[in-house]
N, CA, C and O atoms as CSV, one atom per row, in Angstrom:
chain,resi,resn,atom,element,x,y,z
A,1,MET,N,N,98.042,102.549,103.665
A,1,MET,CA,C,97.764,102.528,102.291
A,1,MET,C,C,99.241,102.091,101.516
A,1,MET,O,O,100.279,101.940,102.161
A,2,SER,N,N,99.184,101.965,100.461
A,2,SER,CA,C,100.239,101.636,99.486
A,2,SER,C,C,100.842,103.018,99.092
A,2,SER,O,O,100.285,104.099,99.284
A,3,ALA,N,N,102.074,102.827,98.507
A,3,ALA,CA,C,102.820,103.928,97.868
A,3,ALA,C,C,102.089,104.484,96.977
A,3,ALA,O,O,101.318,103.764,96.343
A,4,LEU,N,N,102.146,105.883,96.709
A,4,LEU,CA,C,101.345,106.719,95.861
A,4,LEU,C,C,101.688,106.331,94.378
A,4,LEU,O,O,102.834,106.212,93.946
A,5,SER,N,N,100.457,106.139,93.614
A,5,SER,CA,C,100.779,105.959,92.207
A,5,SER,C,C,100.061,107.365,91.369
A,5,SER,O,O,99.704,108.322,92.056
A,6,LEU,N,N,99.928,107.388,90.199
A,6,LEU,CA,C,99.313,108.465,89.480
A,6,LEU,C,C,97.782,108.349,89.784
A,6,LEU,O,O,97.028,109.317,89.682
A,7,ASP,N,N,97.386,107.141,90.154
A,7,ASP,CA,C,95.849,106.970,90.230
A,7,ASP,C,C,95.457,107.025,91.829
A,7,ASP,O,O,94.305,106.946,92.255
A,8,SER,N,N,96.537,107.164,92.557
A,8,SER,CA,C,96.101,107.450,94.160
A,8,SER,C,C,95.313,108.772,94.071
A,8,SER,O,O,95.432,109.672,93.239
A,9,ILE,N,N,94.412,108.669,95.212
A,9,ILE,CA,C,93.729,109.836,95.491
A,9,ILE,C,C,93.966,110.217,96.971
A,9,ILE,O,O,93.825,109.464,97.934
A,10,VAL,N,N,94.405,111.693,96.993
A,10,VAL,CA,C,94.621,112.281,98.119
A,10,VAL,C,C,93.878,113.415,98.361
A,10,VAL,O,O,93.392,113.996,97.391
A,11,SER,N,N,93.662,113.927,99.709
A,11,SER,CA,C,93.144,115.123,99.837
A,11,SER,C,C,93.810,115.763,101.526
A,11,SER,O,O,94.258,114.971,102.355
A,12,ARG,N,N,93.764,116.977,101.726
A,12,ARG,CA,C,94.298,117.361,102.717
A,12,ARG,C,C,93.401,117.115,104.003
A,12,ARG,O,O,92.192,117.037,103.784
A,13,ARG,N,N,93.808,116.989,105.245
A,13,ARG,CA,C,92.915,116.915,106.322
A,13,ARG,C,C,92.440,118.182,106.765
A,13,ARG,O,O,93.175,119.050,107.233
A,14,PRO,N,N,91.133,118.294,106.607
A,14,PRO,CA,C,90.504,119.519,107.076
A,14,PRO,C,C,90.811,120.096,108.353
A,14,PRO,O,O,90.750,121.312,108.536
A,15,GLU,N,N,91.165,119.212,109.316
A,15,GLU,CA,C,91.346,119.913,110.727
A,15,GLU,C,C,92.901,120.525,110.919
A,15,GLU,O,O,93.320,121.045,111.953
A,16,ILE,N,N,93.609,120.347,109.747
A,16,ILE,CA,C,94.899,121.196,109.837
A,16,ILE,C,C,94.811,122.573,109.698
A,16,ILE,O,O,94.304,123.063,108.689
A,17,MET,N,N,95.232,123.219,110.562
A,17,MET,CA,C,95.106,124.968,110.553
A,17,MET,C,C,96.211,125.523,109.721
A,17,MET,O,O,97.390,125.174,109.777
A,18,THR,N,N,95.715,126.386,108.980
A,18,THR,CA,C,96.840,126.994,108.038
A,18,THR,C,C,96.669,128.588,108.076
A,18,THR,O,O,95.595,129.152,108.283
A,19,SER,N,N,97.943,129.253,107.834
A,19,SER,CA,C,97.970,130.721,107.974
A,19,SER,C,C,99.151,131.109,106.951
A,19,SER,O,O,100.192,130.454,106.890
A,20,MET,N,N,98.908,132.153,106.215
A,20,MET,CA,C,99.968,132.567,105.287
A,20,MET,C,C,100.995,133.474,106.115
A,20,MET,O,O,100.547,134.342,106.864
A,21,LEU,N,N,102.469,133.258,105.971
A,21,LEU,CA,C,103.340,134.150,106.613
A,21,LEU,C,C,104.322,134.534,105.442
A,21,LEU,O,O,105.190,133.754,105.050
A,22,ASP,N,N,104.124,135.805,104.902
A,22,ASP,CA,C,104.732,136.257,103.730
A,22,ASP,C,C,104.359,135.447,102.520
A,22,ASP,O,O,103.186,135.501,102.149
A,23,ASP,N,N,105.136,134.774,101.925
A,23,ASP,CA,C,104.778,133.860,100.693
A,23,ASP,C,C,104.793,132.305,101.000
A,23,ASP,O,O,104.767,131.418,100.148
A,24,GLU,N,N,104.836,132.151,102.272
A,24,GLU,CA,C,105.017,130.598,102.677
A,24,GLU,C,C,103.608,130.341,103.610
A,24,GLU,O,O,102.974,131.218,104.197
A,25,MET,N,N,103.353,129.104,103.579
A,25,MET,CA,C,102.105,128.745,104.520
A,25,MET,C,C,102.487,127.980,105.432
A,25,MET,O,O,103.251,127.045,105.190
A,26,VAL,N,N,101.980,128.265,106.761
A,26,VAL,CA,C,102.376,127.609,108.012
A,26,VAL,C,C,101.265,126.696,108.286
A,26,VAL,O,O,100.130,127.169,108.346
A,27,MET,N,N,101.470,125.373,108.469
A,27,MET,CA,C,100.422,124.379,108.682
A,27,MET,C,C,100.528,123.904,110.258
A,27,MET,O,O,101.593,123.420,110.643
A,28,MET,N,N,99.559,124.026,111.052
A,28,MET,CA,C,99.561,123.476,112.239
A,28,MET,C,C,98.758,122.188,112.561
A,28,MET,O,O,97.534,122.180,112.436
A,29,ASP,N,N,99.444,121.114,112.970
A,29,ASP,CA,C,98.549,119.983,113.525
A,29,ASP,C,C,98.599,120.079,114.925
A,29,ASP,O,O,99.593,119.768,115.582
A,30,LEU,N,N,97.346,120.586,115.484
A,30,LEU,CA,C,96.900,120.890,116.812
A,30,LEU,C,C,97.134,119.607,117.664
A,30,LEU,O,O,97.693,119.599,118.761
A,31,SER,N,N,96.627,118.516,117.005
A,31,SER,CA,C,96.521,117.189,117.687
A,31,SER,C,C,98.047,116.726,118.084
A,31,SER,O,O,98.257,116.196,119.175
A,32,LYS,N,N,99.081,116.955,117.152
A,32,LYS,CA,C,100.321,116.649,117.540
A,32,LYS,C,C,101.175,117.630,118.018
A,32,LYS,O,O,102.318,117.365,118.391
A,33,GLY,N,N,100.683,118.791,118.034
A,33,GLY,CA,C,101.505,119.909,118.427
A,33,GLY,C,C,102.692,120.141,117.568
A,33,GLY,O,O,103.797,120.361,118.066
A,34,MET,N,N,102.471,120.094,116.187
A,34,MET,CA,C,103.426,120.129,115.292
A,34,MET,C,C,103.172,121.276,114.159
A,34,MET,O,O,102.019,121.526,113.810
A,35,TYR,N,N,104.220,121.922,113.630
A,35,TYR,CA,C,103.841,122.854,112.583
A,35,TYR,C,C,104.849,122.699,111.407
A,35,TYR,O,O,106.000,122.336,111.647
A,36,HIS,N,N,104.492,122.930,110.324
A,36,HIS,CA,C,105.184,122.709,108.956
A,36,HIS,C,C,105.015,124.005,108.240
A,36,HIS,O,O,104.046,124.744,108.410
A,37,MET,N,N,106.104,124.266,107.352
A,37,MET,CA,C,106.023,125.267,106.516
A,37,MET,C,C,106.036,124.821,105.042
A,37,MET,O,O,106.763,123.884,104.714
A,38,LEU,N,N,105.234,125.476,104.109
A,38,LEU,CA,C,105.424,125.194,102.575
A,38,LEU,C,C,105.774,126.434,101.929
A,38,LEU,O,O,105.424,127.567,102.259
A,39,GLU,N,N,106.503,126.083,100.974
A,39,GLU,CA,C,106.790,127.348,100.065
A,39,GLU,C,C,105.861,127.476,98.948
A,39,GLU,O,O,104.891,126.719,98.924
A,40,PRO,N,N,106.028,128.330,98.022
A,40,PRO,CA,C,104.927,128.628,97.195
A,40,PRO,C,C,104.208,127.491,96.572
A,40,PRO,O,O,102.990,127.320,96.632
A,41,VAL,N,N,105.195,126.613,95.877
A,41,VAL,CA,C,104.575,125.457,94.900
A,41,VAL,C,C,103.982,124.591,95.937
A,41,VAL,O,O,102.990,123.993,95.521
A,42,GLY,N,N,104.305,124.339,97.200
A,42,GLY,CA,C,103.775,123.445,98.039
A,42,GLY,C,C,102.375,123.850,98.494
A,42,GLY,O,O,101.425,123.086,98.664
A,43,THR,N,N,102.396,125.181,98.666
A,43,THR,CA,C,101.235,125.944,99.125
A,43,THR,C,C,100.138,125.778,97.960
A,43,THR,O,O,98.952,125.640,98.260
A,44,CYS,N,N,100.513,125.794,96.797
A,44,CYS,CA,C,99.593,125.718,95.518
A,44,CYS,C,C,99.162,124.194,95.527
A,44,CYS,O,O,98.023,123.887,95.176
A,45,ILE,N,N,100.045,123.282,95.914
A,45,ILE,CA,C,99.457,121.847,95.873
A,45,ILE,C,C,98.556,121.734,96.983
A,45,ILE,O,O,97.514,121.110,96.786
A,46,TRP,N,N,98.773,122.225,98.111
A,46,TRP,CA,C,97.971,122.141,99.316
A,46,TRP,C,C,96.581,122.678,98.962
A,46,TRP,O,O,95.582,121.995,99.188
A,47,ASN,N,N,96.508,123.853,98.428
A,47,ASN,CA,C,95.319,124.482,98.109
A,47,ASN,C,C,94.575,123.559,97.072
A,47,ASN,O,O,93.371,123.382,97.257
A,48,ASP,N,N,95.193,122.952,95.990
A,48,ASP,CA,C,94.572,122.167,95.027
A,48,ASP,C,C,93.922,120.857,95.714
A,48,ASP,O,O,93.077,120.194,95.113
A,49,LEU,N,N,94.364,120.531,96.995
A,49,LEU,CA,C,94.191,119.272,97.557
A,49,LEU,C,C,92.830,119.607,98.644
A,49,LEU,O,O,92.587,118.860,99.592
A,50,GLU,N,N,92.145,120.635,98.388
A,50,GLU,CA,C,90.976,120.965,99.324
A,50,GLU,C,C,89.766,119.766,99.183
A,50,GLU,O,O,88.991,119.470,100.092
A,51,HIS,N,N,89.788,119.220,97.981
A,51,HIS,CA,C,88.869,118.100,97.856
A,51,HIS,C,C,89.709,117.098,97.027
A,51,HIS,O,O,90.623,117.429,96.272
A,52,PRO,N,N,89.282,115.813,97.261
A,52,PRO,CA,C,90.157,114.613,96.833
A,52,PRO,C,C,90.472,114.786,95.333
A,52,PRO,O,O,89.584,115.165,94.570
A,53,ARG,N,N,91.690,114.521,94.905
A,53,ARG,CA,C,91.928,114.335,93.488
A,53,ARG,C,C,93.184,113.347,93.274
A,53,ARG,O,O,93.923,113.000,94.195
A,54,THR,N,N,93.310,112.980,92.054
A,54,THR,CA,C,94.291,111.919,91.842
A,54,THR,C,C,95.589,112.734,91.631
A,54,THR,O,O,95.646,113.895,91.226
A,55,VAL,N,N,96.604,111.946,91.968
A,55,VAL,CA,C,97.942,112.413,91.775
A,55,VAL,C,C,98.190,113.004,90.213
A,55,VAL,O,O,98.868,113.998,89.951
A,56,ARG,N,N,97.556,112.247,89.346
A,56,ARG,CA,C,97.708,112.460,87.988
A,56,ARG,C,C,96.971,113.789,87.693
A,56,ARG,O,O,97.550,114.583,86.952
A,57,ASP,N,N,95.735,114.123,88.200
A,57,ASP,CA,C,95.137,115.350,87.823
A,57,ASP,C,C,95.907,116.603,88.590
A,57,ASP,O,O,95.906,117.721,88.077
A,58,LEU,N,N,96.521,116.358,89.770
A,58,LEU,CA,C,97.300,117.235,90.279
A,58,LEU,C,C,98.617,117.696,89.316
A,58,LEU,O,O,98.841,118.859,88.982
A,59,CYS,N,N,99.281,116.740,89.017
A,59,CYS,CA,C,100.382,116.992,88.221
A,59,CYS,C,C,100.004,117.550,86.895
A,59,CYS,O,O,100.792,118.363,86.412
A,60,VAL,N,N,98.898,117.241,86.206
A,60,VAL,CA,C,98.580,117.679,85.027
A,60,VAL,C,C,98.300,119.307,85.310
A,60,VAL,O,O,98.719,120.149,84.515
A,61,ALA,N,N,97.643,119.629,86.370
A,61,ALA,CA,C,97.416,121.107,86.790
A,61,ALA,C,C,98.686,121.817,86.964
A,61,ALA,O,O,98.811,122.984,86.595
A,62,LEU,N,N,99.653,121.135,87.524
A,62,LEU,CA,C,100.861,121.830,87.900
A,62,LEU,C,C,101.746,121.921,86.582
A,62,LEU,O,O,102.476,122.902,86.442
A,63,VAL,N,N,101.709,121.060,85.741
A,63,VAL,CA,C,102.481,121.113,84.320
A,63,VAL,C,C,101.897,122.320,83.698
A,63,VAL,O,O,102.654,123.080,83.092
A,64,GLU,N,N,100.480,122.612,83.790
A,64,GLU,CA,C,100.019,123.779,83.104
A,64,GLU,C,C,100.377,125.086,83.568
A,64,GLU,O,O,100.490,126.062,82.827
A,65,ARG,N,N,100.563,125.088,84.881
A,65,ARG,CA,C,100.970,126.442,85.701
A,65,ARG,C,C,102.323,126.791,85.748
A,65,ARG,O,O,102.720,127.953,85.835
A,66,TYR,N,N,103.202,125.571,85.678
A,66,TYR,CA,C,104.789,125.757,85.798
A,66,TYR,C,C,105.589,125.376,84.903
A,66,TYR,O,O,105.081,124.467,84.245
A,67,ASP,N,N,106.679,125.668,84.546
A,67,ASP,CA,C,107.533,125.190,83.416
A,67,ASP,C,C,108.342,123.939,83.931
A,67,ASP,O,O,109.491,123.978,84.370
A,68,VAL,N,N,107.547,122.827,83.803
A,68,VAL,CA,C,108.224,121.597,84.313
A,68,VAL,C,C,107.467,120.506,83.553
A,68,VAL,O,O,106.262,120.534,83.305
A,69,ASP,N,N,108.513,119.334,83.142
A,69,ASP,CA,C,107.861,118.467,82.305
A,69,ASP,C,C,107.061,117.454,83.226
A,69,ASP,O,O,107.254,117.468,84.442
A,70,PHE,N,N,106.159,116.572,82.638
A,70,PHE,CA,C,105.339,115.640,83.355
A,70,PHE,C,C,106.146,114.803,84.206
A,70,PHE,O,O,105.913,114.872,85.413
A,71,GLN,N,N,107.082,113.999,83.793
A,71,GLN,CA,C,107.869,113.024,84.508
A,71,GLN,C,C,108.613,113.647,85.851
A,71,GLN,O,O,108.661,113.073,86.938
A,72,THR,N,N,109.119,114.801,85.580
A,72,THR,CA,C,109.898,115.434,86.672
A,72,THR,C,C,108.718,115.830,87.756
A,72,THR,O,O,108.801,115.376,88.898
A,73,CYS,N,N,107.702,116.620,87.409
A,73,CYS,CA,C,106.525,116.851,88.136
A,73,CYS,C,C,106.157,115.726,88.861
A,73,CYS,O,O,106.203,115.831,90.087
A,74,GLN,N,N,105.779,114.606,88.343
A,74,GLN,CA,C,105.276,113.387,88.766
A,74,GLN,C,C,106.475,112.911,89.969
A,74,GLN,O,O,106.106,112.682,91.121
A,75,GLU,N,N,107.569,112.823,89.666
A,75,GLU,CA,C,108.498,112.331,90.662
A,75,GLU,C,C,108.478,113.205,91.867
A,75,GLU,O,O,108.341,112.696,92.980
A,76,GLN,N,N,108.619,114.618,91.696
A,76,GLN,CA,C,108.697,115.621,92.847
A,76,GLN,C,C,107.371,115.673,93.544
A,76,GLN,O,O,107.351,115.845,94.762
A,77,VAL,N,N,106.214,115.532,92.829
A,77,VAL,CA,C,104.964,115.606,93.706
A,77,VAL,C,C,104.700,114.361,94.404
A,77,VAL,O,O,104.048,114.451,95.444
A,78,GLN,N,N,105.101,113.177,94.010
A,78,GLN,CA,C,104.879,111.930,94.810
A,78,GLN,C,C,105.785,111.785,95.914
A,78,GLN,O,O,105.454,111.096,96.878
A,79,ALA,N,N,107.023,112.433,95.863
A,79,ALA,CA,C,107.964,112.622,96.845
A,79,ALA,C,C,107.311,113.433,97.757
A,79,ALA,O,O,107.190,112.936,98.877
A,80,PHE,N,N,106.799,114.684,97.572
A,80,PHE,CA,C,106.356,115.622,98.137
A,80,PHE,C,C,104.951,115.164,99.108
A,80,PHE,O,O,104.814,115.441,100.299
A,81,LEU,N,N,104.131,114.522,98.390
A,81,LEU,CA,C,102.796,113.989,98.874
A,81,LEU,C,C,103.043,112.799,99.837
A,81,LEU,O,O,102.288,112.630,100.794
A,82,ALA,N,N,104.097,111.966,99.596
A,82,ALA,CA,C,104.437,110.916,100.573
A,82,ALA,C,C,105.014,111.560,101.663
A,82,ALA,O,O,104.875,110.920,102.705
A,83,ARG,N,N,105.697,112.759,101.790
A,83,ARG,CA,C,106.214,113.187,103.024
A,83,ARG,C,C,104.969,113.868,103.876
A,83,ARG,O,O,104.924,113.781,105.103
A,84,LEU,N,N,104.034,114.507,103.154
A,84,LEU,CA,C,102.773,115.039,103.873
A,84,LEU,C,C,101.999,113.921,104.406
A,84,LEU,O,O,101.579,114.034,105.558
A,85,LEU,N,N,101.718,112.741,103.670
A,85,LEU,CA,C,101.153,111.627,104.200
A,85,LEU,C,C,101.811,111.018,105.478
A,85,LEU,O,O,101.183,110.601,106.451
A,86,GLU,N,N,103.026,111.028,105.349
A,86,GLU,CA,C,103.913,110.458,106.614
A,86,GLU,C,C,103.735,111.394,107.703
A,86,GLU,O,O,103.591,110.919,108.829
A,87,ALA,N,N,103.722,112.744,107.535
A,87,ALA,CA,C,103.432,113.638,108.696
A,87,ALA,C,C,102.074,113.634,109.186
A,87,ALA,O,O,101.815,114.222,110.236
A,88,GLY,N,N,101.115,112.985,108.481
A,88,GLY,CA,C,99.713,112.840,108.809
A,88,GLY,C,C,98.802,114.089,108.359
A,88,GLY,O,O,97.737,114.338,108.924
A,89,LEU,N,N,99.254,114.765,107.415
A,89,LEU,CA,C,98.654,116.039,106.961
A,89,LEU,C,C,97.654,115.802,105.956
A,89,LEU,O,O,96.808,116.673,105.756
A,90,LEU,N,N,97.645,114.592,105.215
A,90,LEU,CA,C,96.876,114.089,104.056
A,90,LEU,C,C,96.140,113.019,104.465
A,90,LEU,O,O,96.487,112.412,105.478
A,91,ARG,N,N,95.135,112.673,103.814
A,91,ARG,CA,C,94.350,111.480,103.519
A,91,ARG,C,C,94.506,110.830,102.237
A,91,ARG,O,O,94.578,111.471,101.189
A,92,GLN,N,N,94.562,109.534,102.303
A,92,GLN,CA,C,94.720,108.783,100.909
A,92,GLN,C,C,93.366,107.876,100.934
A,92,GLN,O,O,93.104,107.052,101.810
A,93,HIS,N,N,92.628,108.160,99.903
A,93,HIS,CA,C,91.465,107.601,99.572
A,93,HIS,C,C,91.454,106.326,98.678
A,93,HIS,O,O,92.188,106.147,97.706
A,94,ALA,N,N,90.525,105.480,99.144
A,94,ALA,CA,C,90.442,104.350,98.268
A,94,ALA,C,C,89.286,104.757,97.302
A,94,ALA,O,O,88.494,105.673,97.525
A,95,GLY,N,N,89.294,103.976,96.226
A,95,GLY,CA,C,88.200,104.202,95.187
A,95,GLY,C,C,88.360,105.219,94.258
A,95,GLY,O,O,89.519,105.455,93.918
A,96,SER,N,N,87.430,105.905,93.748
A,96,SER,CA,C,87.417,107.042,92.686
A,96,SER,C,C,87.204,108.210,93.304
A,96,SER,O,O,86.659,108.274,94.407
A,97,VAL,N,N,87.690,109.406,92.526
A,97,VAL,CA,C,87.387,110.546,92.984
A,97,VAL,C,C,85.804,110.891,92.933
A,97,VAL,O,O,85.142,110.736,91.907
A,98,PRO,N,N,85.290,111.359,94.107
A,98,PRO,CA,C,83.832,111.714,94.042
A,98,PRO,C,C,83.384,112.687,93.204
A,98,PRO,O,O,82.186,112.965,93.164
């Protein structure tokens, strides 16, 4: 799929195993034998992606929770989500949010 825009729809892959270790989330992709760690904000984003949602909706929710302006949030979230997509941890959906 193409680069992420504010209207891109993403969700986490349900087969990714997760566990909390102190205040960080450990994510295990058993099919690739890889694990990844997320800090608290990344964990918040991961939890928000249980169901498909747009990057815009995700950013709006984060701006409400954290002291960050929308532009900065958008840039950082798009970069973070792109890394998760590249690692195969997320799905990018076509169409609209169900």
